[in-house]
C-alpha positions as CSV (number, residue, x, y, z in Angstrom):
1,M,0.0,0.0,0.0
2,S,1.5,3.3,-1.1
3,W,0.8,6.9,-0.3
4,F,1.5,9.6,-2.9
5,T,1.7,13.4,-2.6
6,L,0.2,15.7,-5.3
7,E,0.7,19.5,-5.3
8,R,-2.1,21.6,-6.7
9,G,-2.2,25.3,-6.5
10,G,0.0,25.5,-3.4
11,V,-2.0,22.8,-1.6
12,T,-0.5,19.4,-0.7
13,L,-2.9,16.5,-1.3
14,R,-2.2,13.0,-0.2
15,G,-3.7,9.9,-1.9
16,R,-3.6,6.2,-1.7
17,D,-2.9,4.0,-4.8
18,Q,-2.9,0.3,-3.9
19,G,-3.5,-3.1,-5.5
20,A,-3.6,-4.1,-9.2
21,G,-6.4,-4.9,-11.6
22,L,-9.6,-3.0,-12.2
23,P,-9.0,0.7,-11.4
24,V,-11.5,2.0,-8.8
25,V,-11.4,5.6,-7.7
26,F,-13.3,5.7,-4.5
27,Q,-13.8,8.8,-2.3
28,H,-14.5,9.4,1.3
29,G,-17.3,11.5,2.9
30,L,-17.1,14.9,4.6
31,G,-16.5,13.3,8.0
32,G,-14.0,10.7,6.8
33,D,-10.7,10.1,5.1
34,E,-8.9,7.2,3.4
35,A,-9.5,5.0,6.4
36,Q,-13.3,5.2,5.8
37,I,-12.8,3.6,2.4
38,A,-10.3,1.0,3.6
39,E,-12.9,-0.2,6.1
40,V,-15.5,-1.1,3.5
41,F,-13.5,-1.8,0.3
42,P,-13.2,-5.5,-0.7
43,D,-10.2,-7.4,0.4
44,G,-8.0,-9.4,-1.9
45,D,-6.6,-9.1,-5.4
46,G,-8.2,-7.9,-8.6
47,Y,-8.7,-4.2,-7.9
48,R,-6.5,-1.1,-7.9
49,R,-8.0,1.4,-5.5
50,L,-7.2,5.1,-5.6
51,T,-8.4,7.4,-2.9
52,L,-7.5,11.0,-2.6
53,E,-7.9,12.7,0.7
54,C,-9.8,15.9,0.0
55,R,-8.5,19.4,0.9
56,G,-8.7,19.9,4.6
57,K,-9.2,16.2,5.4
58,G,-6.9,13.5,6.5
59,R,-3.3,14.1,5.4
60,S,-4.1,16.7,2.9
61,S,-3.5,20.3,3.8
62,P,-6.4,22.9,4.3
63,D,-7.2,25.5,1.8
64,D,-9.1,28.8,1.5
65,V,-12.9,28.7,1.6
66,E,-13.3,29.5,-2.1
67,H,-11.6,26.2,-3.0
68,Y,-13.8,24.1,-0.8
69,S,-16.3,22.7,-3.3
70,I,-17.4,19.5,-4.8
71,A,-16.4,20.8,-8.2
72,T,-12.8,21.5,-7.0
73,F,-12.6,18.1,-5.2
74,A,-13.7,16.4,-8.4
75,Q,-10.9,18.1,-10.4
76,D,-8.4,17.1,-7.7
77,V,-9.5,13.5,-8.0
78,L,-9.1,13.6,-11.8
79,A,-5.7,15.2,-11.4
80,F,-4.7,12.4,-9.1
81,A,-5.9,9.8,-11.5
82,D,-4.0,11.5,-14.3
83,W,-0.8,11.6,-12.3
84,R,-1.1,8.0,-11.4
85,G,-1.6,7.1,-15.1
86,V,-5.2,5.9,-14.8
87,E,-7.3,7.0,-17.8
88,R,-10.6,5.1,-17.3
89,F,-11.9,3.8,-14.0
90,V,-14.9,2.8,-11.8
91,V,-15.7,6.0,-9.8
92,G,-17.5,5.9,-6.5
93,G,-17.7,7.3,-3.0
94,I,-19.5,7.7,0.2
95,S,-21.7,10.7,1.0
96,M,-19.7,13.7,-0.3
97,G,-17.6,11.1,-2.2
98,A,-20.8,10.0,-3.9
99,A,-21.4,13.6,-5.0
100,I,-17.9,13.8,-6.3
101,A,-18.4,10.5,-8.2
102,L,-21.7,11.7,-9.7
103,R,-20.1,14.9,-10.9
104,I,-17.2,13.1,-12.5
105,A,-19.5,10.6,-14.2
106,A,-21.8,13.3,-15.5
107,R,-19.1,15.8,-16.7
108,H,-16.4,13.3,-17.8
109,P,-18.2,10.3,-19.1
110,E,-15.2,9.3,-21.2
111,R,-13.3,8.5,-18.0
112,V,-15.9,6.4,-16.3
113,I,-16.7,2.7,-16.8
114,A,-19.0,2.2,-13.8
115,M,-20.2,4.2,-10.8
116,V,-21.0,3.5,-7.1
117,L,-23.0,6.0,-5.0
118,A,-23.0,5.0,-1.3
119,R,-25.2,6.8,1.2
120,P,-25.7,9.9,-1.1
121,A,-26.3,13.2,0.6
122,W,-27.3,15.3,-2.4
123,L,-29.7,15.1,-5.3
124,W,-29.9,18.0,-7.7
125,H,-29.7,21.1,-5.5
126,A,-27.1,22.8,-3.3
127,A,-27.5,23.1,0.4
128,P,-30.2,20.5,0.9
129,V,-32.1,20.4,4.2
130,N,-30.3,17.2,5.3
131,M,-27.0,19.1,5.3
132,R,-28.2,21.8,7.8
133,P,-26.8,19.9,10.9
134,Y,-23.3,20.3,9.3
135,A,-23.8,24.0,8.9
136,E,-25.1,24.3,12.5
137,V,-22.1,22.4,13.8
138,A,-19.8,24.7,11.8
139,A,-21.5,27.7,13.6
140,H,-20.9,26.1,17.0
141,L,-17.2,25.4,16.1
142,R,-16.7,29.1,15.6
143,N,-17.5,29.7,19.3
144,P,-14.1,30.1,21.0
145,D,-15.4,28.4,24.1
146,A,-15.4,24.7,23.1
147,R,-17.2,23.5,26.2
148,R,-20.0,26.0,25.7
149,A,-20.2,25.2,22.0
150,C,-20.7,21.5,22.8
151,A,-23.3,22.2,25.5
152,D,-25.2,24.6,23.1
153,F,-25.3,21.9,20.4
154,E,-26.5,19.2,22.8
155,A,-29.4,21.5,23.9
156,S,-30.4,22.2,20.3
157,D,-33.5,20.9,18.5
158,T,-31.2,19.3,15.9
159,A,-29.3,17.2,18.5
160,H,-32.6,16.1,20.1
161,R,-34.0,15.1,16.7
162,L,-30.8,13.2,15.7
163,A,-30.8,11.4,19.1
164,R,-34.4,10.2,18.4
165,E,-34.1,9.4,14.6
166,A,-30.5,9.1,13.6
167,P,-28.1,8.4,16.5
168,G,-25.2,7.6,14.1
169,N,-25.5,11.2,12.7
170,L,-25.4,12.5,16.2
171,D,-22.2,10.6,16.9
172,A,-20.7,12.1,13.8
173,M,-21.6,15.7,14.9
174,R,-20.1,15.1,18.3
175,K,-16.8,14.0,16.7
176,F,-16.7,17.2,14.6
177,L,-17.1,19.2,17.8
178,A,-14.2,17.4,19.5
179,V,-11.6,18.3,16.9
180,E,-8.6,20.5,17.7
181,D,-8.5,22.7,14.7
182,R,-12.0,24.0,15.1
183,Q,-11.9,27.0,12.8
184,A,-10.5,25.1,9.8
185,L,-13.2,22.5,10.2
186,A,-15.9,25.1,10.5
187,T,-14.8,26.6,7.2
188,L,-14.8,23.2,5.4
189,L,-18.2,22.1,6.9
190,S,-20.0,25.3,6.1
191,A,-18.7,25.5,2.6
192,I,-19.6,21.9,1.7
193,A,-23.0,22.0,3.5
194,G,-23.9,24.9,1.2
195,D,-22.6,23.2,-1.9
196,G,-23.8,20.4,-4.2
197,P,-22.6,18.2,-7.0
198,G,-23.8,20.7,-9.7
199,V,-25.5,17.9,-11.6
200,S,-29.0,18.2,-12.8
201,E,-31.6,15.4,-13.0
202,A,-31.4,15.5,-16.8
203,E,-27.6,15.1,-16.6
204,A,-27.9,12.2,-14.2
205,R,-30.3,10.5,-16.7
206,R,-27.6,10.6,-19.3
207,V,-25.1,8.7,-17.2
208,A,-24.8,5.5,-19.2
209,V,-22.6,3.2,-17.1
210,P,-23.4,0.3,-14.7
211,T,-24.3,1.9,-11.4
212,L,-24.7,0.6,-7.8
213,V,-26.5,2.7,-5.3
214,L,-26.1,1.8,-1.6
215,G,-28.6,3.2,0.9
216,T,-29.6,2.8,4.6
217,G,-32.3,3.8,7.0
218,L,-31.8,5.6,10.3
219,D,-29.7,8.3,8.6
220,L,-31.1,11.8,8.3
221,A,-27.9,13.1,6.7
222,H,-28.1,10.5,3.9
223,P,-31.8,9.9,3.4
224,L,-32.8,6.5,1.9
225,T,-35.1,8.4,-0.4
226,Y,-32.1,10.1,-2.0
227,A,-30.6,6.7,-2.7
228,Q,-33.9,5.5,-4.1
229,T,-34.3,8.6,-6.3
230,L,-30.8,8.2,-7.7
231,A,-31.3,4.5,-8.4
232,A,-34.6,5.4,-10.2
233,T,-32.9,8.2,-12.2
234,V,-29.6,6.8,-13.4
235,P,-30.5,4.4,-16.2
236,G,-30.0,0.8,-15.2
237,A,-28.8,1.6,-11.7
238,R,-29.4,-1.0,-8.9
239,L,-30.3,-0.1,-5.3
240,V,-29.0,-2.2,-2.4
241,E,-30.2,-1.3,1.0
242,I,-27.8,-2.3,3.8
243,T,-27.9,-2.3,7.6
244,P,-27.5,1.2,9.1
245,K,-24.3,1.9,10.9
246,A,-26.2,3.0,13.9
247,T,-27.8,-0.4,14.2
248,D,-24.8,-2.6,13.7
249,A,-21.5,-1.0,12.4
250,A,-19.8,-4.3,11.8
251,R,-22.7,-5.7,9.8
252,H,-23.0,-2.4,7.9
253,A,-19.3,-2.7,6.8
254,A,-19.7,-6.4,5.9
255,E,-22.8,-5.8,3.8
256,F,-21.2,-2.7,2.1
257,R,-18.1,-4.8,1.3
258,A,-20.1,-7.7,0.0
259,A,-22.3,-5.6,-2.3
260,L,-19.4,-3.6,-3.6
261,S,-17.4,-6.8,-4.2
262,A,-20.2,-8.4,-6.2
263,F,-20.7,-5.2,-8.3
264,L,-17.0,-4.8,-9.0
265,S,-16.6,-8.4,-9.9
266,A,-19.4,-8.1,-12.4
267,V,-17.8,-5.0,-13.9
268,A,-14.4,-6.7,-14.2
269,N,-15.9,-9.8,-15.8
270,A,-18.3,-8.1,-18.1
271,K,-17.4,-8.1,-21.8
272,G,-19.8,-5.3,-22.5
273,P,-22.1,-2.9,-20.6
274,L,-24.0,-4.6,-17.7
275,S,-27.7,-4.5,-17.6
């Protein structure tokens, strides 16, 4: 397993390029990094996985707010693939990573042979209502009194609703509030919460590659209805509903890995487009 460093516009980006076989560019979510992908990606031979840690996440350096966008992240991913000599690939991701994948597939169809959208957090519009908790947490992170910020969030209607309906999302928000570099994370969260993939429904209907969509319940940040809508919109897409992380994290990871493994195996073995 190898890490590589890519310099773009004065920003240092770190990415993983490992394995051999079918190239799969797979991106993490807003709350994750490369480790999030490693946890659910199929083990064994047959796949070359590339994951670039986005600006401000993991081992990649932070950037100015105007460069925090799904469009910029998608260009970074393409630059990483170019640098590693990967012309065509399966593109996929979790949450924000799914938005990046959809943008690449819609805007650069010549690069993509299949697509995976896991726990999507956007459809066609920027700043969807399910992203508001991220914006709220960003506002709390700007409070210089970290203890007070956490207390205010815990007392909020958002925290109470997440506790009732999506405890996994509540855990994620608490992790955000516990970081050391609070201002940098606040900038990233608020920018991405107000953004979107910039792909219209009509553009999504023109994506003509085999597509797997993974969705779960008990997740207000990644509504199952979004996964269902994307599966119904992208031609030939298949929806697989897996166990929510909040219910059983180990089972969630196992089902994610199994569904992804079956899909990638079919892509690798197909002589033509999959139905």
